[in-house]
PADREN-533954 format. One record per atom (N, C-alpha, C): atom name; residue number from 1; residue in three letters; x, y, z. Coordinates in Angstrom, 2 decimals, decimal comma. Example, Ala and Ser with C-alpha at 12.3 -4.5 7.8 and 13.67 -1.06 7.14 Angstrom:
2
N 1 ALA 13,19 -5,69 7,80
CA 1 ALA 12,30 -4,50 7,80
C 1 ALA 13,20 -3,30 7,80
N 2 SER 12,85 -2,25 7,08
CA 2 SER 13,67 -1,06 7,14
C 2 SER 12,90 0,03 7,87
***
This chain:
223
N 1 MET -6,95 13,81 19,39
CA 1 MET -6,49 15,02 18,70
C 1 MET -4,97 14,99 18,61
N 2 GLN -4,44 15,27 17,41
CA 2 GLN -3,00 15,19 17,19
C 2 GLN -2,52 16,42 16,43
N 3 PRO -1,58 17,18 17,01
CA 3 PRO -1,04 18,35 16,30
C 3 PRO -0,37 17,92 15,00
N 4 GLN -0,40 18,81 14,01
CA 4 GLN 0,22 18,52 12,73
C 4 GLN 1,38 19,47 12,49
N 5 TYR 2,48 18,92 11,96
CA 5 TYR 3,65 19,74 11,70
C 5 TYR 3,37 20,79 10,64
N 6 PRO 3,97 21,97 10,77
CA 6 PRO 3,85 22,98 9,71
C 6 PRO 4,48 22,45 8,42
N 7 ASN 4,03 23,00 7,31
CA 7 ASN 4,55 22,62 6,00
C 7 ASN 5,27 23,81 5,39
N 8 THR 6,52 23,60 5,02
CA 8 THR 7,29 24,64 4,34
C 8 THR 7,29 24,34 2,85
N 9 THR 6,73 25,23 2,05
CA 9 THR 6,62 25,03 0,61
C 9 THR 7,96 25,32 -0,08
N 10 ASN 8,02 25,01 -1,35
CA 10 ASN 9,25 25,21 -2,11
C 10 ASN 9,62 26,68 -2,25
N 11 ASP 8,62 27,58 -2,14
CA 11 ASP 8,92 29,01 -2,24
C 11 ASP 9,09 29,67 -0,87
N 12 GLY 9,20 28,83 0,19
CA 12 GLY 9,51 29,36 1,52
C 12 GLY 8,32 29,70 2,39
N 13 THR 7,11 29,51 1,89
CA 13 THR 5,92 29,78 2,70
C 13 THR 5,75 28,70 3,77
N 14 ILE 5,44 29,11 5,00
CA 14 ILE 5,21 28,17 6,08
C 14 ILE 3,70 28,07 6,33
N 15 GLN 3,15 26,88 6,11
CA 15 GLN 1,73 26,66 6,34
C 15 GLN 1,52 25,97 7,69
N 16 THR 0,54 26,42 8,44
CA 16 THR 0,16 25,77 9,69
C 16 THR -1,25 25,19 9,53
N 17 PHE -1,53 24,13 10,29
CA 17 PHE -2,79 23,42 10,12
C 17 PHE -3,46 23,17 11,46
N 18 ASP -4,79 22,99 11,40
CA 18 ASP -5,55 22,60 12,60
C 18 ASP -5,18 21,17 12,98
N 19 PRO -5,32 20,80 14,24
CA 19 PRO -4,97 19,43 14,68
C 19 PRO -5,81 18,38 13,96
N 20 LEU -5,23 17,21 13,81
CA 20 LEU -5,92 16,06 13,24
C 20 LEU -6,78 15,41 14,32
N 21 LYS -8,03 15,18 14,01
CA 21 LYS -8,96 14,55 14,96
C 21 LYS -9,57 13,31 14,32
N 22 GLY -9,74 12,26 15,12
CA 22 GLY -10,25 11,03 14,53
C 22 GLY -11,02 10,15 15,49
N 23 ASP -11,86 9,28 14,91
CA 23 ASP -12,60 8,26 15,65
C 23 ASP -12,41 6,94 14,92
N 24 GLN -12,19 5,85 15,66
CA 24 GLN -11,93 4,56 15,04
C 24 GLN -12,72 3,46 15,72
N 25 ILE -13,31 2,59 14,88
CA 25 ILE -14,00 1,39 15,34
C 25 ILE -13,41 0,22 14,57
N 26 GLU -13,02 -0,85 15,27
CA 26 GLU -12,41 -1,99 14,60
C 26 GLU -12,80 -3,28 15,31
N 27 PHE -13,03 -4,31 14,50
CA 27 PHE -13,33 -5,63 15,03
C 27 PHE -12,51 -6,65 14,25
N 28 GLY -11,86 -7,56 14,97
CA 28 GLY -11,02 -8,54 14,29
C 28 GLY -11,08 -9,90 14,95
N 29 VAL -10,65 -10,91 14,20
CA 29 VAL -10,62 -12,27 14,71
C 29 VAL -9,39 -12,97 14,16
N 30 LYS -8,79 -13,82 14,98
CA 30 LYS -7,63 -14,61 14,57
C 30 LYS -7,91 -16,06 14,93
N 31 ALA -7,65 -16,96 13,96
CA 31 ALA -8,00 -18,36 14,22
C 31 ALA -7,04 -19,31 13,53
N 32 ASP -6,77 -20,43 14,19
CA 32 ASP -6,07 -21,56 13,59
C 32 ASP -7,15 -22,55 13,18
N 33 LEU -7,52 -22,54 11,92
CA 33 LEU -8,65 -23,33 11,45
C 33 LEU -8,31 -24,82 11,40
N 34 THR -7,09 -25,15 11,01
CA 34 THR -6,60 -26,53 11,05
C 34 THR -5,14 -26,45 11,47
N 35 ASP -4,46 -27,61 11,52
CA 35 ASP -3,05 -27,58 11,87
C 35 ASP -2,20 -27,02 10,73
N 36 LYS -2,82 -26,80 9,56
CA 36 LYS -2,10 -26,24 8,42
C 36 LYS -2,58 -24,85 8,03
N 37 LEU -3,81 -24,53 8,36
CA 37 LEU -4,42 -23,27 7,90
C 37 LEU -4,70 -22,34 9,07
N 38 SER -4,24 -21,10 8,96
CA 38 SER -4,53 -20,07 9,97
C 38 SER -4,76 -18,75 9,27
N 39 GLY -5,41 -17,84 9,97
CA 39 GLY -5,67 -16,55 9,34
C 39 GLY -6,20 -15,53 10,31
N 40 THR -6,25 -14,29 9,86
CA 40 THR -6,82 -13,19 10,61
C 40 THR -7,74 -12,40 9,69
N 41 ALA -8,74 -11,78 10,26
CA 41 ALA -9,66 -10,95 9,50
C 41 ALA -10,11 -9,80 10,38
N 42 SER -10,27 -8,64 9,78
CA 42 SER -10,72 -7,48 10,55
C 42 SER -11,54 -6,56 9,65
N 43 ILE -12,47 -5,85 10,25
CA 43 ILE -13,22 -4,80 9,60
C 43 ILE -13,07 -3,54 10,44
N 44 TYR -13,09 -2,38 9,80
CA 44 TYR -12,83 -1,16 10,54
C 44 TYR -13,50 0,04 9,88
N 45 GLN -13,65 1,07 10,67
CA 45 GLN -14,09 2,37 10,17
C 45 GLN -13,30 3,44 10,91
N 46 ILE -12,71 4,35 10,15
CA 46 ILE -11,94 5,45 10,71
C 46 ILE -12,47 6,75 10,12
N 47 GLU -12,79 7,71 10,98
CA 47 GLU -13,21 9,03 10,52
C 47 GLU -12,21 10,07 11,00
N 48 LEU -11,71 10,86 10,07
CA 48 LEU -10,68 11,85 10,39
C 48 LEU -11,11 13,23 9,93
N 49 ASP -10,82 14,22 10,77
CA 49 ASP -11,04 15,62 10,42
C 49 ASP -9,69 16,31 10,24
N 50 ASN -9,66 17,27 9,32
CA 50 ASN -8,48 18,11 9,09
C 50 ASN -7,30 17,36 8,48
N 51 VAL -7,58 16,38 7,64
CA 51 VAL -6,52 15,65 6,96
C 51 VAL -5,83 16,56 5,95
N 52 THR -4,51 16,55 5,91
CA 52 THR -3,77 17,35 4,93
C 52 THR -3,50 16,52 3,68
N 53 THR -3,54 17,19 2,53
CA 53 THR -3,24 16,54 1,26
C 53 THR -2,71 17,59 0,30
N 54 ALA -2,18 17,15 -0,83
CA 54 ALA -1,62 18,07 -1,80
C 54 ALA -2,70 19,03 -2,31
N 55 ASP -2,33 20,29 -2,53
CA 55 ASP -3,25 21,29 -3,05
C 55 ASP -3,80 20,82 -4,39
N 56 PRO -5,13 20,95 -4,62
CA 56 PRO -5,70 20,49 -5,89
C 56 PRO -5,24 21,31 -7,09
N 57 ASP -4,71 22,53 -6,84
CA 57 ASP -4,15 23,33 -7,93
C 57 ASP -2,79 22,75 -8,32
N 58 PRO -2,63 22,27 -9,56
CA 58 PRO -1,37 21,61 -9,94
C 58 PRO -0,13 22,48 -9,72
N 59 THR -0,26 23,78 -9,99
CA 59 THR 0,89 24,67 -9,82
C 59 THR 1,29 24,78 -8,37
N 60 ARG 0,29 24,96 -7,49
CA 60 ARG 0,59 25,05 -6,07
C 60 ARG 1,08 23,72 -5,52
N 61 ALA 0,52 22,60 -6,03
CA 61 ALA 0,98 21,29 -5,58
C 61 ALA 2,44 21,08 -5,95
N 62 THR 2,82 21,52 -7,15
CA 62 THR 4,21 21,39 -7,58
C 62 THR 5,14 22,17 -6,65
N 63 ASN 4,64 23,27 -6,12
CA 63 ASN 5,43 24,09 -5,20
C 63 ASN 5,33 23,61 -3,75
N 64 GLY 4,67 22,47 -3,52
CA 64 GLY 4,64 21,88 -2,19
C 64 GLY 3,53 22,35 -1,29
N 65 TYR 2,52 23,04 -1,81
CA 65 TYR 1,42 23,51 -0,97
C 65 TYR 0,46 22,36 -0,63
N 66 LYS -0,11 22,44 0,57
CA 66 LYS -1,08 21,46 1,01
C 66 LYS -2,37 22,16 1,44
N 67 VAL -3,46 21,39 1,49
CA 67 VAL -4,73 21,89 1,99
C 67 VAL -5,28 20,88 2,99
N 68 GLN -6,25 21,32 3,78
CA 68 GLN -6,94 20,41 4,70
C 68 GLN -8,35 20,16 4,20
N 69 THR -8,74 18,88 4,21
CA 69 THR -10,10 18,54 3,84
C 69 THR -10,97 18,59 5,10
N 70 GLY -12,29 18,46 4,89
CA 70 GLY -13,19 18,48 6,03
C 70 GLY -13,12 17,19 6,81
N 71 ARG -13,98 16,23 6,45
CA 71 ARG -13,98 14,94 7,15
C 71 ARG -13,87 13,82 6,12
N 72 GLN -12,98 12,87 6,42
CA 72 GLN -12,81 11,70 5,58
C 72 GLN -13,22 10,45 6,36
N 73 ARG -13,85 9,51 5,65
CA 73 ARG -14,23 8,26 6,28
C 73 ARG -13,58 7,10 5,53
N 74 SER -12,91 6,24 6,28
CA 74 SER -12,27 5,07 5,70
C 74 SER -12,94 3,82 6,27
N 75 ARG -13,47 3,00 5,37
CA 75 ARG -14,07 1,73 5,77
C 75 ARG -13,37 0,62 5,02
N 76 GLY -13,06 -0,46 5,71
CA 76 GLY -12,31 -1,49 5,02
C 76 GLY -12,37 -2,86 5,67
N 77 VAL -11,81 -3,81 4,93
CA 77 VAL -11,70 -5,20 5,36
C 77 VAL -10,28 -5,65 5,07
N 78 GLU -9,66 -6,35 6,01
CA 78 GLU -8,32 -6,91 5,80
C 78 GLU -8,34 -8,39 6,16
N 79 ILE -7,77 -9,19 5,27
CA 79 ILE -7,73 -10,64 5,47
C 79 ILE -6,32 -11,14 5,20
N 80 ASP -5,77 -11,90 6,13
CA 80 ASP -4,47 -12,55 5,96
C 80 ASP -4,64 -14,03 6,26
N 81 ALA -4,04 -14,87 5,42
CA 81 ALA -4,14 -16,31 5,62
C 81 ALA -2,84 -16,99 5,23
N 82 SER -2,50 -18,04 5,92
CA 82 SER -1,32 -18,83 5,59
C 82 SER -1,70 -20,31 5,61
N 83 TYR -1,14 -21,05 4,65
CA 83 TYR -1,44 -22,47 4,54
C 83 TYR -0,14 -23,24 4,36
N 84 LYS 0,06 -24,25 5,18
CA 84 LYS 1,26 -25,08 5,11
C 84 LYS 0,98 -26,25 4,17
N 85 ILE 1,47 -26,14 2,94
CA 85 ILE 1,21 -27,17 1,94
C 85 ILE 1,93 -28,46 2,29
N 86 ALA 3,18 -28,33 2,70
CA 86 ALA 4,01 -29,47 3,08
C 86 ALA 5,13 -28,93 3,96
N 87 PRO 5,88 -29,79 4,63
CA 87 PRO 6,99 -29,28 5,45
C 87 PRO 7,93 -28,39 4,63
N 88 GLY 8,11 -27,16 5,08
CA 88 GLY 8,97 -26,21 4,39
C 88 GLY 8,32 -25,47 3,25
N 89 TRP 7,06 -25,78 2,95
CA 89 TRP 6,37 -25,15 1,81
C 89 TRP 5,11 -24,44 2,32
N 90 ASN 5,12 -23,11 2,22
CA 90 ASN 4,02 -22,30 2,74
C 90 ASN 3,41 -21,43 1,64
N 91 PHE 2,12 -21,18 1,78
CA 91 PHE 1,40 -20,29 0,88
C 91 PHE 0,78 -19,17 1,71
N 92 LEU 0,95 -17,93 1,27
CA 92 LEU 0,45 -16,77 2,01
C 92 LEU -0,48 -15,95 1,14
N 93 LEU -1,51 -15,41 1,75
CA 93 LEU -2,47 -14,54 1,07
C 93 LEU -2,76 -13,33 1,94
N 94 ALA -2,79 -12,16 1,33
CA 94 ALA -3,17 -10,94 2,04
C 94 ALA -4,06 -10,10 1,12
N 95 TYR -5,26 -9,79 1,61
CA 95 TYR -6,22 -9,02 0,81
C 95 TYR -6,73 -7,84 1,64
N 96 GLY -6,88 -6,71 0,99
CA 96 GLY -7,43 -5,55 1,67
C 96 GLY -8,39 -4,80 0,76
N 97 HIS -9,52 -4,41 1,32
CA 97 HIS -10,48 -3,55 0,61
C 97 HIS -10,64 -2,28 1,43
N 98 THR -10,36 -1,15 0,83
CA 98 THR -10,40 0,12 1,54
C 98 THR -11,22 1,13 0,74
N 99 ASP -12,22 1,69 1,37
CA 99 ASP -13,07 2,71 0,73
C 99 ASP -12,93 4,00 1,53
N 100 VAL -12,18 4,96 0,97
CA 100 VAL -11,93 6,23 1,65
C 100 VAL -12,61 7,34 0,87
N 101 ARG -13,50 8,06 1,53
CA 101 ARG -14,27 9,10 0,84
C 101 ARG -14,42 10,35 1,69
N 102 ILE -14,67 11,46 1,00
CA 102 ILE -15,00 12,72 1,67
C 102 ILE -16,44 12,63 2,15
N 103 VAL -16,68 12,88 3,43
CA 103 VAL -18,05 12,81 3,95
C 103 VAL -18,57 14,17 4,41
N 104 ALA -17,69 15,15 4,52
CA 104 ALA -18,12 16,51 4,87
C 104 ALA -17,04 17,49 4,44
N 105 ASP -17,40 18,45 3,59
CA 105 ASP -16,42 19,43 3,14
C 105 ASP -17,15 20,56 2,40
N 106 SER -16,60 21,76 2,51
CA 106 SER -17,20 22,90 1,84
C 106 SER -16,59 23,16 0,47
N 107 ASN -15,47 22,48 0,14
CA 107 ASN -14,79 22,72 -1,12
C 107 ASN -14,79 21,53 -2,07
N 108 TYR -14,88 20,31 -1,51
CA 108 TYR -14,75 19,12 -2,32
C 108 TYR -16,05 18,32 -2,32
N 109 VAL -16,25 17,53 -3,37
CA 109 VAL -17,50 16,80 -3,57
C 109 VAL -17,66 15,70 -2,51
N 110 VAL -18,72 15,78 -1,73
CA 110 VAL -19,00 14,78 -0,72
C 110 VAL -19,31 13,45 -1,41
N 111 GLY -18,68 12,39 -0,95
CA 111 GLY -18,86 11,08 -1,55
C 111 GLY -17,76 10,70 -2,51
N 112 SER -16,90 11,66 -2,86
CA 112 SER -15,81 11,36 -3,80
C 112 SER -14,66 10,68 -3,06
N 113 ARG -13,87 9,91 -3,82
CA 113 ARG -12,75 9,17 -3,25
C 113 ARG -11,58 10,11 -2,98
N 114 THR -10,77 9,74 -2,00
CA 114 THR -9,57 10,50 -1,71
C 114 THR -8,42 9,96 -2,55
N 115 PRO -7,42 10,79 -2,85
CA 115 PRO -6,38 10,40 -3,80
C 115 PRO -5,47 9,28 -3,31
N 116 PHE -4,99 8,49 -4,28
CA 116 PHE -3,89 7,53 -4,11
C 116 PHE -4,17 6,41 -3,11
N 117 VAL -5,44 6,09 -2,91
CA 117 VAL -5,80 4,96 -2,05
C 117 VAL -6,50 3,91 -2,90
N 118 PRO -5,83 2,80 -3,22
CA 118 PRO -6,49 1,76 -4,02
C 118 PRO -7,61 1,10 -3,22
N 119 GLN -8,72 0,85 -3,88
CA 119 GLN -9,82 0,20 -3,19
C 119 GLN -9,50 -1,26 -2,86
N 120 ASP -8,73 -1,91 -3,73
CA 120 ASP -8,43 -3,32 -3,51
C 120 ASP -6,94 -3,58 -3,70
N 121 THR -6,38 -4,36 -2,79
CA 121 THR -5,01 -4,84 -2,92
C 121 THR -4,99 -6,33 -2,61
N 122 LEU -4,14 -7,05 -3,32
CA 122 LEU -4,05 -8,50 -3,13
C 122 LEU -2,60 -8,92 -3,27
N 123 ARG -2,14 -9,77 -2,37
CA 123 ARG -0,79 -10,30 -2,44
C 123 ARG -0,84 -11,81 -2,22
N 124 LEU -0,29 -12,56 -3,18
CA 124 LEU -0,18 -14,01 -3,08
C 124 LEU 1,30 -14,36 -3,10
N 125 TRP 1,72 -15,25 -2,21
CA 125 TRP 3,14 -15,55 -2,09
C 125 TRP 3,33 -16,99 -1,63
N 126 SER 4,32 -17,67 -2,21
CA 126 SER 4,61 -19,04 -1,81
C 126 SER 6,12 -19,25 -1,79
N 127 ILE 6,59 -19,92 -0,74
CA 127 ILE 8,03 -20,18 -0,58
C 127 ILE 8,22 -21,64 -0,18
N 128 TYR 9,20 -22,27 -0,80
CA 128 TYR 9,57 -23,63 -0,41
C 128 TYR 11,04 -23,66 -0,02
N 129 GLU 11,33 -24,33 1,11
CA 129 GLU 12,71 -24,52 1,56
C 129 GLU 12,94 -25,99 1,86
N 130 ALA 13,94 -26,57 1,21
CA 130 ALA 14,26 -27,98 1,44
C 130 ALA 14,66 -28,19 2,90
N 131 GLN 14,11 -29,21 3,52
CA 131 GLN 14,30 -29,44 4,95
C 131 GLN 15,41 -30,43 5,27
N 132 SER 15,78 -31,25 4,30
CA 132 SER 16,79 -32,28 4,57
C 132 SER 17,46 -32,69 3,27
N 133 GLY 18,47 -33,53 3,40
CA 133 GLY 19,16 -34,03 2,22
C 133 GLY 20,22 -33,07 1,72
N 134 ASP 20,72 -33,34 0,52
CA 134 ASP 21,80 -32,53 -0,06
C 134 ASP 21,38 -31,09 -0,31
N 135 PHE 20,07 -30,84 -0,48
CA 135 PHE 19,60 -29,49 -0,81
C 135 PHE 19,03 -28,76 0,41
N 136 ALA 19,25 -29,25 1,60
CA 136 ALA 18,76 -28,58 2,81
C 136 ALA 19,30 -27,16 2,87
N 137 GLY 18,42 -26,21 3,15
CA 137 GLY 18,81 -24,80 3,20
C 137 GLY 18,56 -24,05 1,91
N 138 LEU 18,22 -24,77 0,83
CA 138 LEU 17,91 -24,14 -0,45
C 138 LEU 16,43 -23,78 -0,47
N 139 GLY 16,14 -22,54 -0,81
CA 139 GLY 14,76 -22,10 -0,86
C 139 GLY 14,49 -21,28 -2,10
N 140 PHE 13,25 -21,30 -2,53
CA 140 PHE 12,85 -20,49 -3,68
C 140 PHE 11,35 -20,26 -3,62
N 141 GLY 10,90 -19,24 -4,33
CA 141 GLY 9,48 -18,93 -4,31
C 141 GLY 9,17 -17,72 -5,16
N 142 GLY 7,94 -17,27 -5,06
CA 142 GLY 7,52 -16,12 -5,84
C 142 GLY 6,10 -15,76 -5,51
N 143 GLY 5,64 -14,71 -6,14
CA 143 GLY 4,28 -14,29 -5,86
C 143 GLY 3,83 -13,15 -6,74
N 144 MET 2,60 -12,73 -6,50
CA 144 MET 1,95 -11,70 -7,28
C 144 MET 1,43 -10,60 -6,36
N 145 ARG 1,52 -9,37 -6,82
CA 145 ARG 0,97 -8,23 -6,08
C 145 ARG 0,03 -7,46 -7,00
N 146 PHE -1,21 -7,27 -6,55
CA 146 PHE -2,21 -6,54 -7,33
C 146 PHE -2,59 -5,26 -6,58
N 147 VAL -2,65 -4,16 -7,31
CA 147 VAL -3,07 -2,87 -6,76
C 147 VAL -4,19 -2,33 -7,63
N 148 GLY -5,32 -2,02 -7,02
CA 148 GLY -6,47 -1,52 -7,77
C 148 GLY -6,32 -0,09 -8,20
N 149 SER -7,31 0,41 -8,90
CA 149 SER -7,28 1,78 -9,42
C 149 SER -7,28 2,80 -8,30
N 150 ARG -6,67 3,95 -8,58
CA 150 ARG -6,60 5,05 -7,62
C 150 ARG -6,88 6,36 -8,34
N 151 THR -7,53 7,29 -7,65
CA 151 THR -7,65 8,64 -8,18
C 151 THR -6,41 9,43 -7,79
N 152 THR -6,15 10,53 -8,50
CA 152 THR -4,96 11,32 -8,21
C 152 THR -5,28 12,71 -7,67
N 153 ASN -6,55 13,06 -7,57
CA 153 ASN -6,88 14,40 -7,13
C 153 ASN -8,19 14,41 -6,34
N 154 LEU -8,28 15,37 -5,45
CA 154 LEU -9,54 15,64 -4,78
C 154 LEU -10,51 16,26 -5,80
N 155 VAL -11,79 15,91 -5,73
CA 155 VAL -12,77 16,39 -6,69
C 155 VAL -13,38 17,68 -6,16
N 156 SER -13,05 18,78 -6,83
CA 156 SER -13,54 20,09 -6,40
C 156 SER -15,00 20,27 -6,79
N 157 GLN -15,76 20,97 -5,93
CA 157 GLN -17,16 21,26 -6,25
C 157 GLN -17,30 22,17 -7,45
N 158 THR -16,28 22,97 -7,73
CA 158 THR -16,33 23,87 -8,89
C 158 THR -16,02 23,16 -10,20
N 159 THR -15,28 22,04 -10,13
CA 159 THR -14,96 21,25 -11,33
C 159 THR -15,18 19,77 -11,03
N 160 PRO -16,43 19,36 -10,81
CA 160 PRO -16,70 17,99 -10,36
C 160 PRO -16,35 16,91 -11,38
N 161 ASN -16,21 17,28 -12,64
CA 161 ASN -15,90 16,28 -13,67
C 161 ASN -14,41 16,11 -13,89
N 162 LEU -13,60 16,87 -13,17
CA 162 LEU -12,15 16,76 -13,33
C 162 LEU -11,62 15,73 -12,34
N 163 VAL -11,51 14,49 -12,80
CA 163 VAL -11,01 13,39 -11,98
C 163 VAL -10,01 12,59 -12,81
N 164 VAL -8,82 12,41 -12,28
CA 164 VAL -7,80 11,62 -12,95
C 164 VAL -7,67 10,29 -12,21
N 165 THR -7,73 9,20 -12,95
CA 165 THR -7,67 7,87 -12,34
C 165 THR -6,49 7,08 -12,90
N 166 LEU -5,73 6,48 -12,01
CA 166 LEU -4,65 5,57 -12,41
C 166 LEU -5,19 4,16 -12,45
N 167 GLY -4,87 3,43 -13,50
CA 167 GLY -5,40 2,09 -13,67
C 167 GLY -4,78 1,07 -12,71
N 168 ALA -5,48 -0,04 -12,54
CA 168 ALA -4,98 -1,13 -11,71
C 168 ALA -3,79 -1,81 -12,39
N 169 TYR -2,98 -2,49 -11,59
CA 169 TYR -1,84 -3,21 -12,15
C 169 TYR -1,49 -4,40 -11,28
N 170 ALA -0,73 -5,32 -11,87
CA 170 ALA -0,24 -6,50 -11,13
C 170 ALA 1,22 -6,72 -11,50
N 171 THR 2,01 -7,08 -10,51
CA 171 THR 3,42 -7,40 -10,75
C 171 THR 3,73 -8,76 -10,12
N 172 PHE 4,78 -9,39 -10,64
CA 172 PHE 5,21 -10,69 -10,15
C 172 PHE 6,67 -10,60 -9,69
N 173 ASP 6,95 -11,21 -8,56
CA 173 ASP 8,30 -11,22 -7,99
C 173 ASP 8,75 -12,66 -7,78
N 174 ALA 10,06 -12,86 -7,67
CA 174 ALA 10,60 -14,20 -7,43
C 174 ALA 11,84 -14,08 -6,55
N 175 LEU 12,16 -15,16 -5,86
CA 175 LEU 13,36 -15,17 -5,04
C 175 LEU 13,93 -16,58 -4,97
N 176 ALA 15,22 -16,63 -4,66
CA 176 ALA 15,90 -17,91 -4,40
C 176 ALA 17,01 -17,63 -3,40
N 177 TYR 17,28 -18,58 -2,53
CA 177 TYR 18,33 -18,38 -1,53
C 177 TYR 18,93 -19,72 -1,12
N 178 TYR 20,08 -19,60 -0,48
CA 178 TYR 20,73 -20,79 0,08
C 178 TYR 21,33 -20,42 1,42
N 179 LYS 21,00 -21,19 2,45
CA 179 LYS 21,51 -20,95 3,80
C 179 LYS 22,48 -22,06 4,16
N 180 TYR 23,64 -21,63 4,66
CA 180 TYR 24,63 -22,60 5,12
C 180 TYR 25,27 -22,06 6,39
N 181 GLU 25,06 -22,78 7,48
CA 181 GLU 25,53 -22,37 8,80
C 181 GLU 25,08 -20,95 9,10
N 182 ASN 26,03 -19,99 9,24
CA 182 ASN 25,63 -18,63 9,62
C 182 ASN 25,58 -17,68 8,43
N 183 ALA 25,54 -18,20 7,21
CA 183 ALA 25,53 -17,35 6,01
C 183 ALA 24,28 -17,64 5,17
N 184 LYS 23,82 -16,61 4,46
CA 184 LYS 22,67 -16,75 3,57
C 184 LYS 22,94 -15,92 2,31
N 185 LEU 22,88 -16,58 1,17
CA 185 LEU 23,04 -15,92 -0,12
C 185 LEU 21,68 -15,93 -0,82
N 186 SER 21,21 -14,76 -1,23
CA 186 SER 19,87 -14,70 -1,82
C 186 SER 19,85 -13,79 -3,03
N 187 VAL 18,92 -14,04 -3,93
CA 187 VAL 18,67 -13,17 -5,08
C 187 VAL 17,16 -12,92 -5,14
N 188 ASN 16,79 -11,64 -5,25
CA 188 ASN 15,39 -11,22 -5,34
C 188 ASN 15,17 -10,53 -6,67
N 189 VAL 14,15 -10,96 -7,37
CA 189 VAL 13,79 -10,35 -8,66
C 189 VAL 12,43 -9,69 -8,51
N 190 ARG 12,36 -8,40 -8,80
CA 190 ARG 11,12 -7,64 -8,69
C 190 ARG 10,61 -7,28 -10,08
N 191 ASN 9,28 -7,26 -10,21
CA 191 ASN 8,62 -6,96 -11,49
C 191 ASN 9,18 -7,87 -12,58
N 192 LEU 9,01 -9,16 -12,37
CA 192 LEU 9,62 -10,19 -13,20
C 192 LEU 9,31 -10,03 -14,69
N 193 PHE 8,10 -9,60 -15,02
CA 193 PHE 7,70 -9,47 -16,42
C 193 PHE 7,73 -8,02 -16,90
N 194 ASP 8,41 -7,16 -16,14
CA 194 ASP 8,62 -5,75 -16,53
C 194 ASP 7,30 -5,06 -16,88
N 195 ALA 6,29 -5,20 -16,02
CA 195 ALA 5,00 -4,55 -16,24
C 195 ALA 5,15 -3,04 -16,20
N 196 ARG 4,42 -2,33 -17,04
CA 196 ARG 4,45 -0,88 -17,10
C 196 ARG 3,17 -0,32 -16,48
N 197 TYR 3,33 0,55 -15,51
CA 197 TYR 2,19 1,15 -14,85
C 197 TYR 2,61 2,48 -14,25
N 198 ARG 1,69 3,19 -13,63
CA 198 ARG 1,97 4,47 -13,01
C 198 ARG 1,76 4,36 -11,51
N 199 GLU 2,79 4,73 -10,75
CA 199 GLU 2,70 4,73 -9,30
C 199 GLU 1,98 5,98 -8,83
N 200 ALA 1,67 6,03 -7,54
CA 200 ALA 1,13 7,23 -6,92
C 200 ALA 2,19 8,33 -6,92
N 201 SER 1,75 9,55 -6,68
CA 201 SER 2,65 10,69 -6,68
C 201 SER 2,11 11,75 -5,74
N 202 PRO 2,91 12,81 -5,45
CA 202 PRO 2,44 13,83 -4,51
C 202 PRO 1,19 14,56 -4,98
N 203 SER 0,95 14,63 -6,28
CA 203 SER -0,23 15,31 -6,80
C 203 SER -0,49 14,82 -8,21
N 204 SER -1,64 15,24 -8,78
CA 204 SER -1,97 14,82 -10,15
C 204 SER -1,03 15,44 -11,17
N 205 ALA -0,22 16,41 -10,75
CA 205 ALA 0,74 17,02 -11,66
C 205 ALA 1,98 16,16 -11,86
N 206 TRP 2,17 15,16 -11,01
CA 206 TRP 3,35 14,30 -11,09
C 206 TRP 2,89 12,85 -11,12
N 207 LEU 3,34 12,10 -12,11
CA 207 LEU 3,03 10,68 -12,20
C 207 LEU 4,35 9,92 -12,31
N 208 PHE 4,65 9,10 -11,31
CA 208 PHE 5,90 8,36 -11,29
C 208 PHE 5,78 7,09 -12,13
N 209 PRO 6,76 6,79 -12,98
CA 209 PRO 6,70 5,55 -13,77
C 209 PRO 6,92 4,33 -12,89
N 210 SER 6,60 3,18 -13,44
CA 210 SER 6,71 1,94 -12,70
C 210 SER 8,16 1,56 -12,44
N 211 GLU 8,34 0,74 -11,41
CA 211 GLU 9,65 0,17 -11,14
C 211 GLU 9,94 -0,89 -12,20
N 212 PRO 11,05 -0,78 -12,93
CA 212 PRO 11,32 -1,76 -13,98
C 212 PRO 11,79 -3,09 -13,40
N 213 LEU 11,92 -4,06 -14,27
CA 213 LEU 12,51 -5,34 -13,88
C 213 LEU 13,88 -5,09 -13,25
N 214 ASN 14,10 -5,65 -12,06
CA 214 ASN 15,39 -5,47 -11,40
C 214 ASN 15,66 -6,64 -10,47
N 215 ALA 16,91 -6,84 -10,13
CA 215 ALA 17,30 -7,95 -9,28
C 215 ALA 18,32 -7,48 -8,24
N 216 THR 18,26 -8,08 -7,07
CA 216 THR 19,17 -7,75 -5,98
C 216 THR 19,85 -9,04 -5,48
N 217 LEU 21,17 -9,01 -5,41
CA 217 LEU 21,93 -10,13 -4,88
C 217 LEU 22,44 -9,72 -3,51
N 218 ARG 22,23 -10,59 -2,50
CA 218 ARG 22,58 -10,20 -1,13
C 218 ARG 23,27 -11,36 -0,41
N 219 LEU 24,29 -11,02 0,34
CA 219 LEU 24,98 -11,99 1,20
C 219 LEU 24,84 -11,51 2,63
N 220 GLU 24,29 -12,36 3,50
CA 220 GLU 24,13 -12,04 4,90
C 220 GLU 24,92 -13,03 5,74
N 221 VAL 25,68 -12,49 6,68
CA 221 VAL 26,47 -13,33 7,58
C 221 VAL 26,16 -12,92 9,01
N 222 THR 25,80 -13,89 9,83
CA 222 THR 25,48 -13,62 11,23
C 222 THR 26,62 -14,08 12,12
N 223 PHE 27,07 -13,16 12,98
CA 223 PHE 28,18 -13,48 13,88
C 223 PHE 27,67 -13,70 15,30
***
């Protein structure tokens, strides 16, 4: 059981909530399958009571009001793997499947998904760093991030057909760096192909646009 902080809305109302209560079951395994391949895998179930979320009324949500749901159940699988292709060259994979639903409630449809939780996420990433020769310390790489569809609102029993869904999307990132003694110069490029999508938001009344193509140049010096 965990106490929850009061919520102060934009119009000055102070909301108090019942404590958060939960039960969790998890099983995992970690293994070095070969001298190049290793990974971890886990399955879990979490049940929570009195979870707070944005008020389903768009006007109240805009003003910062929250509500508590009855019981939510989260079941999922997480897999992480790394493979050493060659000295200095690694490939990484991270996959997650999460199914979060209302399992008991007097106001919301039992069995409906909870907002802003993608059922599937996938990240693929590879980096190569030269180990010797004139290019030692030079590294570069890139990868892909996939986020599955998400709903934006709790499904009310009074309006069960009112469900807003954000579509799945994928973005690609890249990086390059050079390390010399105690200094590292790097450039990171995010959303390489300037994909357009909608991020999660506090409620279905607000939809944040995607992060555009952008780059960051960084110099790090260790003393």
